Every structure is written in C-alpha cells, then in structure tokens.
N, C-alpha and C positions, 0 to 999 in steps of 0.2 A: 504494500499500500503506499502509496506517494507520501511524502511527510505533508502534513497539514489537511490531509484529506479526513473525511470525517469518516469511521468505523460505525456503520449502521447495526452490526450483531450488537456491538458495545452499547450503543444508543439507545436499542429497544430492550437490551437486557437491563440496565439502568432504569429506565422506564418500567419495566416489569417489576424491578425489586421496590421501587417506589409504589406502584400498586398494591404490591403484597402488604407492604405496611399501611397503606391507607384503607385497606379492607377491613382492619381492626375498628376503625373509627367510623368509618362511611360505608360500610358493607352493604346497606341498603340500596344507596346511590349507585355503586358499582356494580350491583346484582342488576339494578334497573337498567342500566345504561349497556349491560352484557346482553339483556333482554332484546333492548333496541336494537342493537348491532345484529343479532341474529334474525329478529324480524326485516330489517332493511337489507340484509344482504341474501335472503334466501331466494331460491329461483323462483321468477314471476314471470311477467311480461319480458323482462331483461334476466338474463342468467348471471349467475355469481359471476364469472370472470369479467362480464362488461360493467357489471356493478362495482368490483375492485379495481377496474381500470378509471372509473369515473371518482372513486375513491382516492385512488393516487393523484389525478388530476386537482382534484380538490385540495390534498396535501400538498401539493408543489404551489399551487395558486394561492395557498394559506402560509406557505413557507414553513413547514413543520416536519422536521426531521424524523419525530418519531411516527408521524402519519405516513410518511415517505418509506421508513424501514418496516413498519407493519405491512404495508399494503404491497410492497414488492414482494415479501415473504409469502403473504397469501396469493399473490398472482403466480410465483413460482410453483406453489403447492396445486394451484388450478390449471397448471399446465400453459402460461401465456407464452407468446413465443416473442422474440426481440422485436420482430415487426410491429406486433401488437403494442407492447409497450413503447417503442419509438413515436408510433403513430399519435397515441395519446398524449405522450410527452410534447410532441409536435403543435397540438392543440392546444396545450397549455402556453407554449411559447407566442402561437398564433393570438391567443385572448390575453395574454397578460404581458408582452413586450420582453424588456431586459431583465427584469427581476424571476419572472417565470424562466428565462432561459437559465440564469445562474441555478435555479432550484431543480429544474428540469436536467441539467448536469448532475446536480447532487443524486437525482432518482435515477438517472442511468448508471452512476457509481454504486447505489445499494443494488440496482439489479444486477451489475456486474461480481460484486462482492458476493452475493447469494449464489450465483452460477459456479464461481471460483470455490465456493464452499467456505 
C-alpha cells in the first residue's frame, strides 16, 4: 500500500470496534438501524447489488470512508465486477465534480484492496 493511502480494512475494523462498544449504551438504536439496513438492501424492484452500487455512490458523494469500505466489501461478496464499480464511480464524478473524483479514487482503492486480499 502506498504511503499515505487509506487502509479500508483498518477503517472498517476500527468502526466495527466502536460499534461493538456503542451497542452497550445504544443497543436499541443500533438494532433498529440494522433492521433498516436489512429492509433497504433486500431484493425488490432493484437487486441487492444495484442497491449496494447506489450505497457506494452515496458514500462517495457524502465523503464517508467507512461507507466506502463497507459497501465495497458488500459489492465484492455480491460478485460485482470492476466495470460495474467503475461505472457507478463515474456517475459520482459526473454528479459531484472534483470532490467526488477524489473520493471515487478512494473507493477504487478500497475495491482494489479487497480484491488483493
């Protein structure tokens, strides 16, 4: 990994540690969020992979490293291709300009890190 680049496995691991601690004090809220997540990502008119591509695009648009890490991981598990991820990131750049380009590059780094193991 290049010096200064983000380690998305470390980022999501750190968030998971924080969430584990938060469950003790805000367990009901986290359980409700988990239920919302399951309902929102369930197959419907849009399949799970399409919904995760949308989620990645929103994560890029909102400049959320954790979102990028978690949604690239979900996309890998769902069998997304390089081309699908690249096209979703291209839409982020189109809609969000330069700032979106910076986070699209980060999302591609997260995707590449997951593929490399």
